[in-house]
N, C-alpha and C positions, 0 to 999 in steps of 0.2 A: 332355339326357336329367337325369330325376335320379336319384342315387343311392339305395340300397338305404333311408339314414336317413332320409334329405328326405322318402321315399315312405312310412314306417315312425312317423314324428310323429304324435303323439295317441291317443286312444284310439277304439277302435271304439264304436259305438251297444250293443253286447251286453256290450261289458268294463261300461260306464258301467250296465247295468240292472241286471249282473251287481252288480255294488257297488251299487246300491239297493236291492236284494232283501234283502243280504246286511244294510245297518244297518235295512230295516221289520222284519227279523226277529228281528234281536236291542236292538231296540227295543221292538219287542210281548213279548218275553220276557222284558228285565230293569223294563218301566215298575212293574208289578204290586211287585216286589223296591224300587225304589225309594220306590214311595208310603208301604206297609210301615213302611220306615225312616224317612221324613220325618216320619210320625205316632206311635212310638215316638220320635223326638226329641223329637216336642211334647210326649208324655205326659209324658215325665221333667222336661225342660227348663221346664216352669209350675208342676213343685210348687218346684223351685229357683228359681222367678224370684219365686216368693210368698213363701217364708220370705227369701229377701234384702230383701225389700221392707220385710217388716212385723218386720224385724231393728232392735234401738235401737243407736244409733250410737253405735261406739266413744271415750269420750270422750279416752283418752288419745293417739288419735293426734291 
């Protein structure tokens, strides 16, 4: 006969579904914030990139 540890090894379908539901809820909740963060980063990065590209090279280096 199998002992108790061997019987309970692994996850049940309900446990996997609950974890998957938590991941979906967290992703749905966090995705708009992540998209806004990416857009803000791109908007601040572009002017800095343009300033750097338009600078004259420093001849002292």
